[in-house]
C-alpha positions in Angstrom: 0.0 0.1 0.3 2.5 2.3 1.0 4.3 1.6 -2.1 1.2 2.5 -3.9 0.4 6.3 -2.4 3.9 6.9 -3.2 3.5 6.2 -7.0 -0.1 8.1 -6.8 1.6 11.3 -5.2 4.6 11.1 -7.7 2.0 11.1 -10.3 0.0 14.5 -8.9 3.4 16.1 -8.7 4.8 15.6 -12.1 1.1 16.7 -13.4 0.7 20.1 -11.0 4.7 20.9 -12.3 3.0 20.3 -16.1 0.5 22.6 -15.3 2.1 25.2 -13.6 5.7 24.9 -16.7 1.8 25.2 -19.3 0.8 28.5 -17.1 4.0 30.6 -17.4 4.4 29.9 -21.0 1.2 31.1 -22.0 1.5 34.2 -19.7 5.0 34.9 -21.1 3.7 34.6 -24.5 1.0 36.9 -23.9 3.6 39.5 -23.0 5.0 40.0 -26.7 4.9 43.6 -27.2 1.9 46.1 -29.3 3.8 46.9 -32.9 2.7 50.7 -31.9 4.3 50.3 -29.1 7.7 50.4 -27.5 8.7 47.8 -25.6 8.1 48.2 -22.0 10.8 47.6 -19.6 8.5 44.9 -18.0 8.7 42.6 -21.2 12.4 43.1 -21.8 13.5 39.9 -19.8 10.5 37.6 -21.0 11.7 38.1 -24.5 14.8 36.3 -24.3 12.5 33.9 -26.2 12.8 34.4 -29.9 10.0 35.6 -31.3 8.2 38.6 -31.5 4.7 38.5 -32.3 2.4 41.7 -33.8 -0.5 42.6 -32.8 -0.8 45.6 -35.1 -1.3 46.4 -39.1 2.8 48.1 -40.0 2.4 49.9 -43.5 5.5 51.0 -45.6 5.2 54.1 -44.6 5.9 53.6 -40.8 8.0 50.2 -41.9 11.3 51.8 -41.0 10.3 53.5 -37.6 8.5 49.9 -36.5 11.9 48.4 -37.2 14.5 50.8 -35.4 12.2 50.5 -32.3 13.1 46.8 -32.4 16.4 47.1 -33.0 16.3 49.6 -30.2 14.7 47.6 -28.0 16.6 44.1 -28.2 20.0 45.0 -28.8 20.6 45.7 -25.3 19.4 42.0 -25.0 21.7 40.4 -27.6 25.3 39.3 -27.1 25.8 40.6 -31.0 24.8 44.3 -32.5 21.4 43.6 -33.5 20.7 46.4 -36.7 18.2 46.3 -38.8 20.1 44.8 -41.8 20.9 42.0 -39.6 17.2 41.5 -38.1 15.3 41.6 -41.6 18.0 39.1 -43.0 16.9 37.1 -40.0 13.5 37.5 -41.2 13.6 37.6 -45.2 10.2 36.5 -45.9 9.8 40.6 -45.1 12.7 41.3 -48.2 10.2 39.0 -50.5 7.0 40.8 -49.3 8.8 44.5 -49.6 9.7 43.3 -53.4 6.6 41.9 -54.0 5.2 45.6 -53.6 6.8 46.2 -57.0 4.2 48.4 -58.9 4.6 46.3 -62.0 3.9 42.7 -60.6 0.6 44.5 -58.3 -0.3 45.5 -61.6 0.1 41.9 -62.8 -2.3 41.3 -60.4 -4.5 43.5 -61.8 -4.0 45.8 -58.5 -3.3 49.6 -58.9 -1.9 51.3 -56.3 -1.2 54.7 -56.5 0.4 55.2 -53.1 2.8 52.3 -52.0 3.5 54.3 -48.8 0.0 53.1 -48.0 0.7 49.4 -48.4 0.8 47.1 -45.4 4.3 45.3 -45.2 3.4 43.5 -41.6 0.1 42.5 -40.4 -1.3 41.7 -36.6 0.0 38.4 -35.7 3.3 38.1 -38.0 5.8 37.3 -35.8 9.4 38.6 -36.7 12.2 36.5 -35.5 14.9 37.2 -33.1 18.0 35.6 -34.4 20.2 33.7 -31.1 24.1 34.2 -30.8 24.9 31.4 -33.5 21.9 31.7 -36.3 23.6 35.6 -35.7 27.0 34.7 -36.1 26.2 33.3 -39.2 24.0 36.4 -40.8 26.9 38.5 -39.7 29.6 36.6 -41.7 27.2 36.9 -44.7 26.9 40.2 -44.4 30.3 40.9 -43.4 31.4 38.6 -46.7 29.6 40.0 -49.3 30.5 42.4 -52.3 28.6 44.1 -54.7 30.2 43.9 -58.3 28.6 46.1 -61.4 29.5 45.8 -65.4 28.7 48.7 -66.9 28.8 47.3 -70.6 26.8 43.9 -69.6 24.0 46.1 -67.5 24.2 43.5 -64.4 24.7 44.1 -61.1 26.1 41.2 -59.1 25.7 40.2 -55.5 28.7 37.4 -53.9 29.0 36.2 -50.7 32.8 35.4 -50.7 32.9 33.8 -54.4 29.2 32.5 -54.4 27.3 34.5 -56.4 23.8 35.1 -54.8 22.1 37.6 -57.5 21.7 39.3 -60.8 20.0 42.1 -61.3 19.5 44.0 -64.8 20.2 47.9 -64.4 20.5 50.7 -66.5 23.8 53.1 -66.6 24.7 56.5 -67.2 24.1 58.1 -70.7 27.4 59.0 -73.2 27.3 62.0 -73.1 28.1 65.3 -71.2 24.9 67.5 -70.1 24.3 71.3 -67.6 22.6 69.9 -64.8 20.9 72.6 -62.7 21.9 70.7 -59.3 25.6 70.3 -60.0 25.3 74.1 -61.6 28.0 72.5 -64.0 28.1 70.8 -67.4 28.2 66.5 -66.2 29.4 63.9 -67.7 26.5 61.5 -67.5 28.5 57.9 -67.8 28.8 55.8 -64.7 32.1 56.0 -63.1 33.8 53.1 -62.5 36.7 51.9 -59.6 36.2 50.5 -56.4 34.9 51.6 -53.1 31.5 50.9 -50.7 28.0 51.7 -49.8 28.8 55.3 -47.7 24.9 55.7 -46.5 21.4 56.0 -48.0 18.2 57.8 -47.9 15.1 55.6 -46.7 12.3 58.2 -47.8 14.3 59.9 -50.4 12.8 63.3 -51.5 12.8 63.5 -55.9 14.3 66.3 -57.9 15.1 66.6 -61.2 18.5 66.9 -61.2 18.5 69.3 -65.1 16.3 71.9 -63.6 16.7 71.7 -59.7 12.8 71.3 -59.1 11.2 68.5 -57.1 8.7 66.1 -58.0 6.1 64.0 -56.7 4.5 61.6 -59.1 6.0 59.4 -62.0 4.4 58.5 -65.2 4.8 54.7 -65.0 5.5 52.7 -68.8 2.3 51.8 -68.7 1.4 55.4 -69.2 -0.6 55.3 -65.6 0.6 57.6 -62.9 1.7 57.8 -59.3 3.3 59.2 -56.4 6.6 58.4 -56.1 7.1 55.2 -54.2 9.2 55.2 -50.6 12.4 52.4 -51.0 15.8 53.4 -50.1 18.6 55.2 -52.1 21.9 53.6 -51.5 24.6 56.2 -52.0 28.2 55.2 -53.3 31.7 55.9 -53.0 33.9 55.1 -55.8 37.8 55.7 -55.9 37.5 57.5 -52.4 35.2 60.3 -54.1 31.5 61.0 -52.9 29.4 62.1 -56.3 26.2 61.5 -55.7 26.3 58.5 -57.5 23.2 56.4 -56.4 21.8 52.8 -56.6 18.7 53.2 -56.7 14.5 52.0 -58.2 13.6 53.1 -61.3 9.8 53.6 -61.8 10.1 53.0 -65.3 11.9 49.6 -66.4 11.7 50.2 -69.7 14.8 51.3 -69.3 17.0 48.8 -67.4 19.6 47.4 -69.7 20.1 50.5 -71.4 22.7 54.0 -70.9 19.8 56.1 -69.8 20.2 57.6 -66.4 21.9 60.3 -65.2 25.0 58.5 -64.5 23.4 56.4 -61.1 22.5 52.8 -61.3 19.0 51.9 -61.5 17.2 48.7 -60.8 13.8 47.7 -60.5 11.5 48.2 -57.5 11.8 44.8 -56.5 15.2 44.4 -56.7 15.8 47.5 -55.1 14.6 46.0 -52.0 17.1 42.9 -52.2 19.9 45.3 -52.8 19.6 47.3 -49.9 19.1 44.4 -47.7 22.5 43.1 -48.8 24.3 46.4 -49.0 24.7 47.8 -45.3 27.1 50.4 -44.9 30.5 49.1 -46.0 29.5 47.1 -47.8 32.3 46.7 -50.5 32.1 47.8 -54.2 33.3 47.2 -57.3 31.9 49.0 -61.1 34.2 47.7 -64.0 34.1 48.0 -67.9 34.4 44.3 -69.2 33.8 43.9 -72.5 34.5 40.1 -72.7 32.3 37.8 -70.9 31.5 34.8 -70.3 27.5 33.5 -71.1 26.1 30.7 -68.8 27.8 27.8 -70.8 31.3 29.8 -70.8 31.6 30.8 -74.3 33.1 34.0 -74.4 31.5 37.2 -76.1 31.9 40.6 -76.6 29.9 43.5 -75.9 29.0 46.4 -77.4 31.5 49.3 -76.5 28.4 51.8 -74.8 31.1 54.2 -73.7 33.9 56.1 -75.0 37.8 54.8 -75.2 38.2 57.0 -72.3 35.9 55.3 -69.7 37.8 52.0 -70.4 41.0 53.7 -69.3 39.9 54.8 -66.2 
């Protein structure tokens, strides 16, 4: 009989322990931060858990503010430096969501969007993963080993991690001419400059000026003839050969110009590709812009590209 009571006592003890654990886990999961608020102090220690669940809607116009608030709240809790780029790279579905807000991708779904800032990036009950130290170290290695390669006559921008090619994007480049630009107040060579450098800054909510006449604008006429507000997609500033000449990597609202020498010197991409490039190009990312006419295709065969610039550019 004594053994029987011992077994019953142990069973009740284990059952009570399991119920207590379940209650603690439930109460902890309910203390996840609200998306519209800064994380309260009392929630910081429970957030040693790996997920943040949203309770509100985050649109593009508030997206960067919200991501910044998460970084501020959780950076002190991690053993590594948490950043916007690291957080989003740990949640790659966010990049896919932003890329799918490309105007032309939306139009393929018969969805016309006049103001992309109103589009929803994060929905209630979406969960954001806060990486542990092992995952963070692996991501930081990828970020540190990332480099961007642009070949002007090929109209290609490539992203490498170490020697591994991870992305290839079509681009547009600067025109083969000189022109007076009001914003520079001088005649400017519009060719995209070659050399080695890095990413030095970015503008996450850009304002838009016509470099020719210096006038600010707010809307754009799309390739399909429709007019929309300009999108809020980051512009990336480059430094080439130690010089910052305003040569940016940024989206174009007219992707028919990709594969052409069309810009005033900047490197243009599609809206979708601009988001991917941004999250692979934190400040300090290495960048090479070259002018190589001889390249190899996917089968390894050599081909010679059209010489779109003058010999002067080739010798730089």
